[in-house]
C-alpha positions as CSV (number, residue, x, y, z in Angstrom):
1,M,142.6,110.8,85.0
2,P,144.9,112.9,82.5
3,K,144.4,116.6,81.7
4,G,141.8,116.9,79.4
5,F,138.7,114.4,80.4
6,D,136.0,115.4,80.9
7,A,133.4,113.7,83.0
8,G,130.4,115.3,81.7
9,D,131.5,114.5,78.0
10,T,132.4,110.7,79.1
11,S,129.1,110.3,80.5
12,F,127.0,111.4,77.6
13,V,129.1,109.2,75.3
14,L,128.4,105.9,77.1
15,I,124.6,106.6,77.7
16,S,124.8,107.3,73.7
17,A,126.5,103.9,73.3
18,A,123.6,102.1,75.1
19,L,121.2,104.1,73.3
20,V,122.9,102.9,70.4
21,M,123.3,99.3,71.8
22,L,119.1,99.2,72.1
23,M,119.1,100.0,68.3
24,T,119.7,96.5,67.6
25,P,117.0,94.5,69.7
26,G,114.9,97.3,68.3
27,L,115.7,96.3,65.0
28,A,114.8,92.5,65.8
29,F,111.6,93.8,66.7
30,F,111.2,95.9,63.4
31,Y,112.2,92.7,61.1
32,G,110.9,90.1,63.3
33,G,106.8,91.5,63.0
34,M,107.2,92.1,59.3
35,V,108.1,88.3,58.7
36,R,105.4,85.4,58.6
37,V,104.5,84.1,62.2
38,K,106.8,80.7,61.1
39,S,110.4,82.3,61.5
40,V,110.0,84.9,63.8
41,L,112.3,83.7,66.0
42,N,115.1,83.5,63.0
43,M,114.7,87.0,62.3
44,L,115.0,88.2,65.6
45,L,118.1,86.0,66.4
46,M,119.7,87.2,63.0
47,S,120.3,90.7,64.5
48,F,120.3,89.7,67.9
49,V,123.5,87.2,67.1
50,S,125.6,90.1,66.1
51,L,125.4,91.2,69.2
52,G,128.3,88.4,70.0
53,I,129.6,88.0,66.8
54,V,131.0,91.4,66.1
55,S,131.4,92.1,70.3
56,V,134.3,89.8,70.3
57,L,135.7,90.6,66.7
58,W,136.2,94.1,67.8
59,V,138.1,93.7,70.8
60,A,140.0,91.0,68.9
61,Y,140.9,93.1,65.9
62,G,138.1,95.5,64.2
63,Y,138.7,98.2,66.6
64,S,142.4,98.4,65.1
65,L,141.6,97.8,61.8
66,A,138.9,100.7,61.8
67,F,140.9,103.3,63.9
68,G,144.1,101.8,63.9
69,D,147.0,103.7,62.4
70,D,146.9,103.4,58.6
71,A,148.4,100.4,56.8
72,G,148.8,102.1,53.4
73,G,146.9,103.7,50.9
74,G,144.0,104.9,53.2
75,L,142.2,101.2,53.2
76,V,142.6,100.0,56.3
77,G,144.3,100.4,59.7
78,N,146.9,98.4,61.0
79,L,147.3,95.7,63.5
80,G,148.8,98.0,66.5
81,L,145.8,98.3,68.7
82,A,144.7,94.4,68.1
83,G,143.4,93.2,71.6
84,M,143.2,96.8,72.5
85,R,146.7,96.5,73.0
86,G,148.6,99.7,74.6
87,I,145.2,101.3,75.5
88,T,144.7,102.3,79.2
89,G,141.8,104.0,81.3
90,E,144.0,107.2,81.4
91,S,144.0,107.1,76.9
92,L,142.2,110.1,75.7
93,T,140.0,110.8,72.6
94,G,139.5,114.3,72.6
95,T,137.8,114.4,76.3
96,I,136.7,111.0,76.3
97,P,138.8,108.0,77.1
98,V,139.6,106.1,74.4
99,F,137.7,102.8,75.9
100,A,134.3,104.9,75.3
101,F,135.2,105.9,72.3
102,A,135.8,102.2,71.2
103,A,132.6,101.5,73.1
104,F,130.6,103.9,71.4
105,Q,131.8,102.7,67.7
106,L,131.5,98.9,68.6
107,M,127.3,99.6,68.9
108,F,127.7,100.9,65.1
109,A,129.5,98.0,64.1
110,V,127.2,95.7,65.4
111,I,124.3,96.7,64.0
112,T,125.8,97.0,60.7
113,P,125.5,94.0,59.4
114,A,122.2,93.1,61.5
115,L,120.8,95.7,59.1
116,I,121.2,93.4,56.3
117,S,119.4,90.5,57.3
118,G,116.1,91.6,56.6
119,A,117.1,91.5,53.0
120,I,117.1,87.6,53.0
121,A,114.1,86.8,55.7
122,D,112.8,83.6,55.6
123,R,115.5,81.8,53.6
124,A,119.5,81.7,55.5
125,K,120.4,79.0,57.3
126,F,122.0,80.3,60.5
127,G,125.3,79.5,60.8
128,A,126.1,80.5,57.7
129,W,124.8,83.5,57.9
130,M,127.0,83.8,61.2
131,L,130.0,83.0,59.0
132,F,128.2,86.0,56.7
133,I,128.4,88.4,59.8
134,T,132.2,87.2,60.6
135,L,133.7,87.9,57.5
136,W,131.5,90.5,56.0
137,V,132.9,92.9,59.3
138,T,136.1,92.1,59.0
139,L,136.5,92.2,55.0
140,V,134.3,95.4,54.6
141,Y,132.8,96.9,57.2
142,F,136.2,97.4,59.2
143,P,137.6,99.1,56.0
144,V,134.9,101.2,55.3
145,A,135.0,102.3,58.3
146,H,138.7,103.4,58.5
147,W,138.0,105.1,54.9
148,V,135.2,107.2,56.4
149,W,136.1,108.2,59.9
150,Q,139.9,107.7,60.5
151,A,142.1,111.1,59.7
152,D,144.1,108.6,57.8
153,G,141.3,107.0,55.6
154,W,141.0,108.0,52.1
155,I,137.3,109.1,51.7
156,F,138.2,111.3,55.2
157,K,141.4,112.9,53.4
158,L,139.1,113.1,49.7
159,G,137.0,115.5,52.1
160,V,133.5,113.9,52.3
161,K,131.3,114.2,54.9
162,D,129.6,111.9,56.7
163,F,128.5,112.8,60.9
164,A,127.2,109.4,61.9
165,G,127.0,106.6,58.9
166,G,125.2,107.5,55.8
167,T,128.2,105.7,53.7
168,A,130.0,103.3,56.2
169,V,126.7,102.1,58.1
170,H,123.8,102.6,55.5
171,I,124.8,102.4,52.0
172,N,127.0,99.7,53.4
173,A,124.7,97.6,54.5
174,G,122.0,98.6,52.3
175,M,124.3,97.4,49.1
176,A,125.6,94.4,51.2
177,A,121.8,93.3,51.1
178,L,121.6,93.8,47.2
179,G,124.7,91.5,47.3
180,A,123.4,88.7,49.3
181,L,120.1,88.6,48.2
182,L,120.7,88.2,44.3
183,V,123.0,85.2,45.9
184,L,120.5,83.4,48.0
185,G,117.5,84.1,45.5
186,K,113.9,84.6,45.9
187,R,112.1,83.3,48.4
188,V,109.3,80.1,48.2
189,G,106.1,81.6,46.8
190,F,107.3,85.0,46.1
191,K,104.7,87.2,43.9
192,K,102.7,84.0,44.4
193,E,101.4,83.6,47.8
194,P,100.5,86.1,50.7
195,M,104.0,87.2,52.8
196,R,102.0,90.1,55.1
197,P,103.8,91.4,58.1
198,H,102.9,89.1,61.1
199,S,102.7,91.5,63.8
200,L,102.1,95.2,63.2
201,P,102.5,96.3,66.7
202,L,105.9,94.3,66.6
203,V,106.9,96.9,63.8
204,M,105.7,100.1,65.5
205,L,107.4,98.8,68.9
206,G,110.5,98.1,66.7
207,S,110.5,101.3,65.0
208,G,110.2,103.5,68.1
209,L,112.6,101.9,69.8
210,L,115.1,102.6,66.8
211,W,113.9,106.2,66.4
212,F,114.7,106.2,70.4
213,G,118.0,104.8,70.0
214,W,118.9,106.9,66.8
215,F,119.5,109.7,69.4
216,G,122.3,108.2,70.9
217,F,123.3,107.2,67.0
218,N,123.4,110.7,65.6
219,A,123.8,113.1,68.7
220,G,126.3,110.8,70.5
221,S,128.5,111.0,67.5
222,A,129.8,114.7,68.7
223,L,131.8,112.7,71.1
224,A,130.9,115.3,73.8
225,A,127.6,117.3,75.3
226,N,127.7,120.2,73.0
227,G,126.1,122.2,70.2
228,T,127.0,120.2,67.8
229,A,125.2,117.4,69.7
230,S,122.5,119.5,70.2
231,I,122.0,120.4,66.2
232,A,122.5,117.0,65.5
233,F,119.5,115.6,67.9
234,L,117.0,118.1,67.0
235,N,117.4,117.7,63.4
236,T,117.4,113.8,63.7
237,Q,113.9,114.5,65.3
238,V,112.5,116.7,62.7
239,A,113.9,114.8,59.3
240,T,112.5,112.1,60.8
241,G,109.3,113.2,61.2
242,A,109.5,115.1,58.0
243,A,110.0,111.7,56.5
244,M,107.2,109.7,57.5
245,M,104.8,112.5,56.5
246,G,106.2,112.3,53.0
247,W,106.6,108.5,53.0
248,L,102.7,108.8,54.1
249,A,101.7,111.2,51.6
250,W,103.2,109.0,48.7
251,E,101.5,106.1,49.9
252,R,97.9,107.5,50.4
253,L,98.3,109.3,46.6
254,R,99.7,105.8,45.0
255,S,97.1,103.3,47.6
256,G,94.6,105.3,49.1
257,A,95.7,104.3,52.8
258,F,97.7,105.9,55.4
259,T,99.1,102.4,56.8
260,S,101.1,102.1,60.4
261,L,103.8,100.0,58.2
262,G,104.3,102.9,56.0
263,A,104.6,105.3,58.8
264,A,107.3,102.8,60.5
265,S,109.2,102.8,57.4
266,G,108.6,106.3,56.8
267,A,110.5,107.2,59.7
268,V,113.3,104.9,59.2
269,A,113.9,106.4,56.1
270,G,114.2,109.9,57.6
271,L,117.1,108.3,60.2
272,V,118.4,106.7,57.3
273,A,118.9,110.4,55.5
274,I,119.6,112.3,58.1
275,T,122.4,110.4,59.9
276,P,124.9,111.3,57.4
277,A,124.1,115.1,57.2
278,C,122.5,116.0,61.6
279,A,125.5,118.3,62.3
280,A,126.0,119.5,59.0
281,V,122.7,121.4,57.7
282,N,120.0,123.2,59.6
283,I,116.2,122.3,60.3
284,W,115.2,123.4,57.0
285,G,117.8,121.6,55.5
286,A,116.7,118.6,57.8
287,L,113.1,119.0,56.6
288,A,113.9,118.6,53.0
289,I,116.0,116.0,53.4
290,G,113.4,113.6,55.4
291,V,110.7,114.6,52.9
292,A,113.0,113.7,49.9
293,A,113.7,110.6,52.0
294,G,110.3,109.3,52.5
295,V,109.4,109.7,48.7
296,V,112.2,108.5,47.3
297,C,112.6,105.5,49.8
298,A,108.8,105.1,49.3
299,W,109.4,104.6,45.6
300,A,112.8,102.6,45.6
301,V,110.9,99.9,47.7
302,G,108.1,99.7,45.0
303,L,111.4,98.8,42.5
304,K,111.7,95.5,44.1
305,D,107.8,94.7,42.5
306,R,109.7,95.8,38.4
307,L,112.9,94.7,39.0
308,G,112.3,91.5,40.3
309,Y,114.6,90.8,43.1
310,D,113.0,89.7,46.4
311,D,114.3,92.2,49.0
312,S,112.1,90.7,51.9
313,L,112.0,93.9,54.2
314,D,113.2,96.5,51.6
315,V,116.9,97.0,53.0
316,V,117.6,98.2,49.7
317,G,114.9,100.7,49.6
318,V,115.3,102.2,53.0
319,H,119.3,102.1,53.7
320,A,120.6,102.2,50.5
321,A,118.3,104.3,49.1
322,G,118.3,106.5,52.3
323,G,121.7,106.7,52.6
324,L,122.3,108.3,49.4
325,V,119.6,110.8,49.7
326,G,121.2,111.8,52.9
327,T,124.7,111.5,52.1
328,L,124.5,113.4,48.5
329,L,122.4,116.1,49.7
330,I,124.7,117.3,52.0
331,G,126.3,118.6,49.2
332,V,123.4,120.9,48.6
333,F,122.1,122.0,51.9
334,D,125.8,121.9,54.0
335,T,125.6,125.4,55.6
336,T,129.2,125.7,55.1
337,D,129.9,124.1,51.6
338,G,126.6,123.3,50.1
339,L,125.0,124.6,46.7
340,V,122.7,126.4,49.2
341,A,125.6,128.1,50.5
342,G,126.9,129.4,47.4
343,A,129.8,127.0,47.6
344,G,129.1,125.7,44.3
345,P,129.6,121.4,43.4
346,E,132.8,120.8,44.7
347,Q,131.2,119.5,48.2
348,L,128.5,117.5,46.0
349,G,131.0,115.8,43.6
350,K,132.9,114.6,46.7
351,Q,129.8,113.3,48.7
352,A,129.2,111.2,45.3
353,V,132.4,110.0,45.1
354,G,132.1,108.5,48.6
355,A,128.6,107.3,48.5
356,F,129.2,105.3,45.1
357,A,132.8,104.0,46.3
358,V,131.1,102.6,49.5
359,A,128.3,101.3,47.5
360,A,130.3,99.5,44.7
361,Y,132.9,98.1,46.9
362,S,130.1,96.9,49.3
363,L,128.2,95.4,46.4
364,A,130.8,93.2,44.9
365,M,132.3,91.9,48.4
366,S,129.4,90.7,49.7
367,W,128.6,88.9,46.7
368,V,131.6,87.1,46.4
369,L,131.3,86.2,50.0
370,A,127.5,85.3,50.0
371,K,128.7,83.4,46.4
372,T,131.8,81.6,48.5
373,I,129.4,80.6,51.2
374,E,126.5,79.4,48.9
375,I,129.3,76.8,47.1
376,T,131.4,75.9,50.0
377,V,128.9,74.9,53.1
378,G,125.6,76.1,51.5
379,F,123.8,79.6,52.0
380,R,120.3,78.9,51.5
381,V,117.6,76.3,53.6
382,A,116.5,73.3,52.1
383,R,113.3,74.4,50.1
384,H,110.9,72.0,52.4
385,H,112.4,73.6,55.7
386,E,111.5,77.0,53.7
387,I,108.3,76.2,53.3
388,A,107.4,74.7,56.7
389,G,109.1,77.8,58.6
390,L,112.7,78.7,60.2
391,D,111.4,78.5,63.9
392,Q,111.0,75.0,64.5
393,Y,113.8,73.7,62.0
394,V,116.6,75.7,63.0
395,H,115.7,76.4,66.2
396,A,113.5,74.2,67.6
397,E,110.9,76.6,69.0
398,T,108.3,78.4,68.0
399,A,107.0,82.3,68.7
400,Y,103.7,81.9,69.8
401,E,102.0,78.7,71.6
402,Y,99.0,77.9,70.2
403,S,96.6,75.8,72.5
404,T,92.5,74.4,72.0
405,V,90.2,76.2,74.2
406,K,87.3,74.0,74.9
407,E,84.3,76.2,75.4
408,I,82.9,75.3,79.1
409,Q,79.0,74.7,78.8
410,L,76.9,77.0,81.5
411,V,73.8,74.8,83.3
412,P,71.2,77.4,83.7
413,P,70.3,78.8,87.3
414,T,67.7,77.3,89.0
415,G,65.4,77.5,92.1
416,I,64.6,80.7,94.3
417,A,67.9,82.9,93.2
418,S,66.9,82.5,89.4
């Protein structure tokens, strides 16, 4: 290997990439447990299929659009790296091979569209969803990743801080979810019939896997086994725990109960919010961001009932709201440029520009893409198929086998032994 290569850093990044990959199946369980039993497999596959589609697109042209040399205006990379052209095993990014960095960033690109799927659960055509993923990562995720993380990207050059994806991943996915659900409309029976989670144990399992994988997401973004990775790791844990407690406290005050769904959702809200800030704040800042995310996201989830939109699994309330909380609060708690450090409001203003620019672009483009698919090939399933459940109609399978067990009549014992 060339001078500068570090085997420890490379191992750390590859393990982190594997952890982030695990987050997509974890998300599938998290979402799958929250839907009704008739559409469990469909929900699992809406996340899982992203692993296939985005992996192919990433090596074909996605990496080049996101991290290639700027094509102009800081908006998107050129196609000079399409097909990973010109990259060899000897090429380095810092102390790690470019291939290790590309693999790590691929896992970010995989999970981001998967996050969107929860907002349109129970009512989307699976083929149309695969088309949406293809178009969305090409026209939205890859360019936004360039804005945020490539040195020539306009948001990066503005000085917006986003260590691991508050804007590019969570605000991006949350606002895309809003755009898509506005096109697809409400589920049949929304607010008229129960739509409770069919398996809270699956939800808890999924949230645990997400929490575990998120250490790769955040600490791995240091791209080296160093002090930055260490503080990102610890801040992730602290903020997530604080957010869970904040959500549960809000839930207790509002409804009088501590629920497992609230604990799982609060943890995910904290993970979302600390993502952009995990390397920029100290432990007290992480605690504050976590509590704020738990309370704000719990409140934001309730907006769908007041505003009347059907965000099936609260993607907008958790990811858009949580991403905004974490991104904006960098301007408050950043240890160098935040308000608590006495640096003034300049960084907060930069954070707001970056966050709301991504939000506006993702919302508008996602609505246009979803509307185009709906007009051309149709995005929503037929009403009777939605009522019957997507598992049998779309996938010719069911998540659970039910069988009738006949009772065995036991004959009372007789004879000496009795």
